[in-house]
N, C-alpha and C positions, 0 to 999 in steps of 0.2 A: 687507428682511424678507419682502416678498411673494415674492421669488425663492426664499428658503429654504423658505417654506411650500409653494410649488408643487413644489419638488424633493422634499419629504417626502411629498407626496400621490402623486407619481409612483413613489417607491420603496416605498411601503407595500404595494402588491400584490406586488411582487417579494419583499419580506421575508416576506410571508404565504405565498407560494408556496414559498420555500425552507424555511420552517418546516414547512409541510405535508409536503414531501418528506422532511424529517428525521423527522417523526412516522411516516410510512409506512415509512421504512427501519427505524426502531426496532421498529415493530410486526412487520414481516416478519422481523427478526432474532429477536424473541421467539418467533414461530411456528416458525421453523426450529429453535430450541433445544428447543421443546416436542416437535418431531418427531424429536429426537435428532440433528439436524444442526448444523453450526457456524453461528453467527449471521451470519458473513460471507456465507454463501450467500443469506440473506434480503436483505442489503444489496445484493448483486449483482443479485438479481432486480428490486428496485425501480430500480436503476440502468439495467438493460436496458429496463424498461418506459418510462422517460422519455427514453431515448436517442434521438437523431435517426435512428438506424439501424433502429428497429423501428416497425411501424405503431401507430397510436393516438395517445395524448397525447404531445406532444413539448414539453419545457420549452425556454425560451429558452436558446440556446447560451451567451450571456454569463453568465446566471445559473448555469448548470451549471458553467461554468469557474470562477466565483467560489467556488461550493460545493466543487468539486474542489480548488482551491487551499487553501481553509480545511481541508479534510479531510487533505490532505498535511501541512500544518503541525501539525494536532492529532495525527496519527499519529506524526510524528517527535518531537513533544513527549512523547508517551507512551513511545516508545522511550527517550528521554532520561531519563524518570522511572524506567524499569525497569533501566537500566544502572548498575552500581556502579563508579565510576572506580577505586576502590582495588583491587577484584578484577580489573578490566581490566589495571591496571598490574602486579599480582601475577602474573597469568597471561600476561603479554605475551610470554614466551619462545616460546610456540608459536603463538598466534593472530596476533600482529603480523606474522609472516612467512608463515604458511601461508595466511591468507585472501587476501592479494594474489597469492600464488603459485597458488592454486587458480583465481582469476579469470583470471589470465594463461594458465595451462595449458589450462583449459577453453575459453577464447576461441580460442586458437590451434588446438586440436584440432578443435573444432566448426567454426570458420571455415575450416579446411583442407578438411574434409569437404564443406562447402557450396560452396567454390570448385570442388571436383571435379565438382559438378553444374552448373557453368557460371554461377553467380551471381557478380556483380562483387565486388571486394574490400570495398567499403563495405557492401554488403548482407551479405556473409559475416561481417564484423566485427560488425555490428549483431546478427545472429542469434547469433553466438558469445557476445557480451556478454549478450544476453537470457537465454540458457540458463545462463550462468555465475553470474548474480546471483540471490540469494534475496530474498524479500520480507520486510522488517522486520515488516509487518503479520501475516504468517503466523507468524513466529517469536514475536512478542509474544502472539498468540492461543494458540500452543502452550504457552508458559510460564505464561500466566495461566489456563489451562483448569482447571476443577475436577477433571477426570479426568486428572491429570498422568501423562504417560508417561515422564517423565525425572526425574532427580535434580537437585539444585541445581547441582553442578559442570557438568553437561551443559547446563543452562539458561544458566548464565553463559557457557559457550563459544559456544552458539548466538547469544545476544544480542551478544556481543563480535564474533563473525564477521559478523553482520548489520550491525552499526554500521560496521565497517571496510569492508564492501562498499559501504555507503551513502556513505561518504566518498570 
């Protein structure tokens, strides 16, 4: 019992710190939206402020890693909520082969260009894949935006494409 109590006392500041980071991120997202910018920009600013690569306050790396892992899980959960499997299956004729083909083609073309500049094949493949893949976070933000720039079929295609790239 004493061991459990000491563990909870040690983790309380960590949980408080993570909670405060989340509050600051939400506040920065709100400010960004009020300025007419995407909320993601506010989240990125808070992330940069607490990162170990910028001067000033630096959060514990382990805490940041836990927070980042939770964030990835929540983002993929949100993508799962947004995707309609029935529509994905109905539209499979195009997206199921074009998404992987786009990733492969972009990776090969960009990787080839990077190889021409003297980068090794592993680095070239990594750069090619980085350019080929889109972010599910960006796609979900586009489709959930109040100022929609696309119609429903386009949103379905974007989400399907993004999910297939994530897999």
